[in-house]
ChimeraX commands (.cxc) that place a marker at each C-alpha (Angstrom):
marker #1 position 0.00,0.00,0.00 radius 0.5
marker #1 position 1.45,3.44,-0.92 radius 0.5
marker #1 position 2.23,5.99,1.76 radius 0.5
marker #1 position 0.03,9.06,1.98 radius 0.5
marker #1 position 0.28,12.29,3.90 radius 0.5
marker #1 position -2.65,14.53,4.77 radius 0.5
marker #1 position -2.67,18.27,5.27 radius 0.5
marker #1 position -5.96,19.60,6.59 radius 0.5
marker #1 position -7.17,23.19,6.53 radius 0.5
marker #1 position -10.21,24.30,8.52 radius 0.5
marker #1 position -11.91,27.65,7.90 radius 0.5
marker #1 position -14.55,29.01,10.28 radius 0.5
marker #1 position -16.78,31.52,8.46 radius 0.5
marker #1 position -19.07,34.23,9.77 radius 0.5
marker #1 position -22.64,34.73,8.44 radius 0.5
marker #1 position -21.27,36.67,5.43 radius 0.5
marker #1 position -18.86,33.78,4.68 radius 0.5
marker #1 position -15.81,35.83,5.68 radius 0.5
marker #1 position -13.11,33.76,7.42 radius 0.5
marker #1 position -13.08,34.29,11.18 radius 0.5
marker #1 position -10.57,31.57,12.05 radius 0.5
marker #1 position -8.24,29.34,10.06 radius 0.5
marker #1 position -6.39,26.32,11.39 radius 0.5
marker #1 position -4.34,23.51,9.91 radius 0.5
marker #1 position -2.96,20.07,10.76 radius 0.5
marker #1 position -0.08,18.18,9.12 radius 0.5
marker #1 position 0.72,15.19,11.32 radius 0.5
marker #1 position 3.67,14.02,9.22 radius 0.5
marker #1 position 5.29,17.43,9.77 radius 0.5
marker #1 position 4.83,17.33,13.53 radius 0.5
marker #1 position 1.69,19.47,13.67 radius 0.5
marker #1 position -0.56,16.98,15.46 radius 0.5
marker #1 position -3.36,19.29,16.53 radius 0.5
marker #1 position -5.09,22.35,15.10 radius 0.5
marker #1 position -2.64,25.21,14.74 radius 0.5
marker #1 position -4.15,28.64,14.20 radius 0.5
marker #1 position -3.08,30.88,11.34 radius 0.5
marker #1 position -4.41,34.14,9.94 radius 0.5
marker #1 position -3.80,33.60,6.23 radius 0.5
marker #1 position -2.84,31.07,3.59 radius 0.5
marker #1 position -2.13,30.98,-0.12 radius 0.5
marker #1 position -2.65,27.66,-1.88 radius 0.5
marker #1 position -1.66,27.17,-5.52 radius 0.5
marker #1 position -2.33,23.89,-7.30 radius 0.5
marker #1 position -1.15,23.00,-10.80 radius 0.5
marker #1 position -3.90,21.31,-12.82 radius 0.5
marker #1 position -2.18,19.40,-15.66 radius 0.5
marker #1 position -5.49,18.64,-17.37 radius 0.5
marker #1 position -6.35,22.34,-17.68 radius 0.5
marker #1 position -2.69,23.40,-17.92 radius 0.5
marker #1 position -3.53,26.10,-15.40 radius 0.5
marker #1 position -3.04,27.11,-11.79 radius 0.5
marker #1 position -5.92,26.87,-9.35 radius 0.5
marker #1 position -5.64,28.88,-6.19 radius 0.5
marker #1 position -7.23,29.72,-2.89 radius 0.5
marker #1 position -6.21,32.89,-1.03 radius 0.5
marker #1 position -7.84,33.39,2.37 radius 0.5
marker #1 position -7.18,35.54,5.41 radius 0.5
marker #1 position -9.09,36.19,8.60 radius 0.5
marker #1 position -10.66,39.44,9.72 radius 0.5
marker #1 position -7.87,39.62,12.32 radius 0.5
marker #1 position -5.03,39.65,9.78 radius 0.5
marker #1 position -3.30,42.99,10.18 radius 0.5
marker #1 position -2.22,44.91,7.08 radius 0.5
marker #1 position 1.39,45.05,8.31 radius 0.5
marker #1 position 1.34,41.28,8.89 radius 0.5
marker #1 position -0.05,40.77,5.37 radius 0.5
marker #1 position 2.82,42.80,3.92 radius 0.5
marker #1 position 5.33,40.67,5.85 radius 0.5
marker #1 position 3.50,37.47,4.82 radius 0.5
marker #1 position 3.71,38.45,1.14 radius 0.5
marker #1 position 7.36,39.42,1.43 radius 0.5
marker #1 position 8.26,36.08,2.98 radius 0.5
marker #1 position 6.14,34.27,0.37 radius 0.5
marker #1 position 8.00,36.03,-2.46 radius 0.5
marker #1 position 11.33,34.86,-1.00 radius 0.5
marker #1 position 10.03,31.31,-0.58 radius 0.5
marker #1 position 8.71,31.26,-4.16 radius 0.5
marker #1 position 12.10,32.35,-5.50 radius 0.5
marker #1 position 13.91,29.63,-3.57 radius 0.5
marker #1 position 11.38,26.97,-4.56 radius 0.5
marker #1 position 11.56,28.05,-8.20 radius 0.5
marker #1 position 15.34,27.58,-8.20 radius 0.5
marker #1 position 15.10,24.13,-6.56 radius 0.5
marker #1 position 12.47,23.04,-9.08 radius 0.5
marker #1 position 14.08,24.46,-12.23 radius 0.5
marker #1 position 17.74,25.15,-11.52 radius 0.5
marker #1 position 17.19,28.74,-12.72 radius 0.5
marker #1 position 19.58,30.59,-10.40 radius 0.5
marker #1 position 19.59,33.87,-12.37 radius 0.5
marker #1 position 15.80,34.11,-12.28 radius 0.5
marker #1 position 15.80,33.32,-8.56 radius 0.5
marker #1 position 18.13,36.27,-8.05 radius 0.5
marker #1 position 15.81,38.51,-10.08 radius 0.5
marker #1 position 12.87,37.37,-7.98 radius 0.5
marker #1 position 14.82,38.06,-4.77 radius 0.5
marker #1 position 15.67,41.52,-6.11 radius 0.5
marker #1 position 11.95,42.15,-6.53 radius 0.5
marker #1 position 11.28,40.84,-3.00 radius 0.5
marker #1 position 13.89,43.31,-1.73 radius 0.5
marker #1 position 12.23,46.14,-3.71 radius 0.5
marker #1 position 8.84,45.07,-2.31 radius 0.5
marker #1 position 10.21,45.16,1.26 radius 0.5
marker #1 position 11.63,48.61,0.69 radius 0.5
marker #1 position 8.39,50.01,-0.78 radius 0.5
marker #1 position 6.25,48.40,1.95 radius 0.5
marker #1 position 8.44,49.81,4.72 radius 0.5
marker #1 position 9.65,46.39,5.86 radius 0.5
marker #1 position 13.36,47.29,5.75 radius 0.5
marker #1 position 14.99,48.99,8.69 radius 0.5
marker link #1:1,2 radius 0.2
marker link #1:2,3 radius 0.2
marker link #1:3,4 radius 0.2
marker link #1:4,5 radius 0.2
marker link #1:5,6 radius 0.2
marker link #1:6,7 radius 0.2
marker link #1:7,8 radius 0.2
marker link #1:8,9 radius 0.2
marker link #1:9,10 radius 0.2
marker link #1:10,11 radius 0.2
marker link #1:11,12 radius 0.2
marker link #1:12,13 radius 0.2
marker link #1:13,14 radius 0.2
marker link #1:14,15 radius 0.2
marker link #1:15,16 radius 0.2
marker link #1:16,17 radius 0.2
marker link #1:17,18 radius 0.2
marker link #1:18,19 radius 0.2
marker link #1:19,20 radius 0.2
marker link #1:20,21 radius 0.2
marker link #1:21,22 radius 0.2
marker link #1:22,23 radius 0.2
marker link #1:23,24 radius 0.2
marker link #1:24,25 radius 0.2
marker link #1:25,26 radius 0.2
marker link #1:26,27 radius 0.2
marker link #1:27,28 radius 0.2
marker link #1:28,29 radius 0.2
marker link #1:29,30 radius 0.2
marker link #1:30,31 radius 0.2
marker link #1:31,32 radius 0.2
marker link #1:32,33 radius 0.2
marker link #1:33,34 radius 0.2
marker link #1:34,35 radius 0.2
marker link #1:35,36 radius 0.2
marker link #1:36,37 radius 0.2
marker link #1:37,38 radius 0.2
marker link #1:38,39 radius 0.2
marker link #1:39,40 radius 0.2
marker link #1:40,41 radius 0.2
marker link #1:41,42 radius 0.2
marker link #1:42,43 radius 0.2
marker link #1:43,44 radius 0.2
marker link #1:44,45 radius 0.2
marker link #1:45,46 radius 0.2
marker link #1:46,47 radius 0.2
marker link #1:47,48 radius 0.2
marker link #1:48,49 radius 0.2
marker link #1:49,50 radius 0.2
marker link #1:50,51 radius 0.2
marker link #1:51,52 radius 0.2
marker link #1:52,53 radius 0.2
marker link #1:53,54 radius 0.2
marker link #1:54,55 radius 0.2
marker link #1:55,56 radius 0.2
marker link #1:56,57 radius 0.2
marker link #1:57,58 radius 0.2
marker link #1:58,59 radius 0.2
marker link #1:59,60 radius 0.2
marker link #1:60,61 radius 0.2
marker link #1:61,62 radius 0.2
marker link #1:62,63 radius 0.2
marker link #1:63,64 radius 0.2
marker link #1:64,65 radius 0.2
marker link #1:65,66 radius 0.2
marker link #1:66,67 radius 0.2
marker link #1:67,68 radius 0.2
marker link #1:68,69 radius 0.2
marker link #1:69,70 radius 0.2
marker link #1:70,71 radius 0.2
marker link #1:71,72 radius 0.2
marker link #1:72,73 radius 0.2
marker link #1:73,74 radius 0.2
marker link #1:74,75 radius 0.2
marker link #1:75,76 radius 0.2
marker link #1:76,77 radius 0.2
marker link #1:77,78 radius 0.2
marker link #1:78,79 radius 0.2
marker link #1:79,80 radius 0.2
marker link #1:80,81 radius 0.2
marker link #1:81,82 radius 0.2
marker link #1:82,83 radius 0.2
marker link #1:83,84 radius 0.2
marker link #1:84,85 radius 0.2
marker link #1:85,86 radius 0.2
marker link #1:86,87 radius 0.2
marker link #1:87,88 radius 0.2
marker link #1:88,89 radius 0.2
marker link #1:89,90 radius 0.2
marker link #1:90,91 radius 0.2
marker link #1:91,92 radius 0.2
marker link #1:92,93 radius 0.2
marker link #1:93,94 radius 0.2
marker link #1:94,95 radius 0.2
marker link #1:95,96 radius 0.2
marker link #1:96,97 radius 0.2
marker link #1:97,98 radius 0.2
marker link #1:98,99 radius 0.2
marker link #1:99,100 radius 0.2
marker link #1:100,101 radius 0.2
marker link #1:101,102 radius 0.2
marker link #1:102,103 radius 0.2
marker link #1:103,104 radius 0.2
marker link #1:104,105 radius 0.2
marker link #1:105,106 radius 0.2
marker link #1:106,107 radius 0.2
marker link #1:107,108 radius 0.2
marker link #1:108,109 radius 0.2
marker link #1:109,110 radius 0.2
view
């Protein structure tokens, strides 16, 4: 029997279907019980449609400054993942340059 690994996301919505709380579990990664978070970005490649499907959610409690930091860190992670997946070091550097520009424009640099 093949091994499987589950990642679960739970989203509690208010009456207008706006996320109030988000939690996740990933037992194989050591997260054995619900862990709260305020935002997530999920991108899934659909080979049949040759397109990206995505879900972007954040709670009412997500602060704008935290969202800026979240996006900055996500840009850095995407650059590093892109290099690991493709070997494209020069493009990773370009993406990191943009992440640095983003941090500067969003007031994240000291």
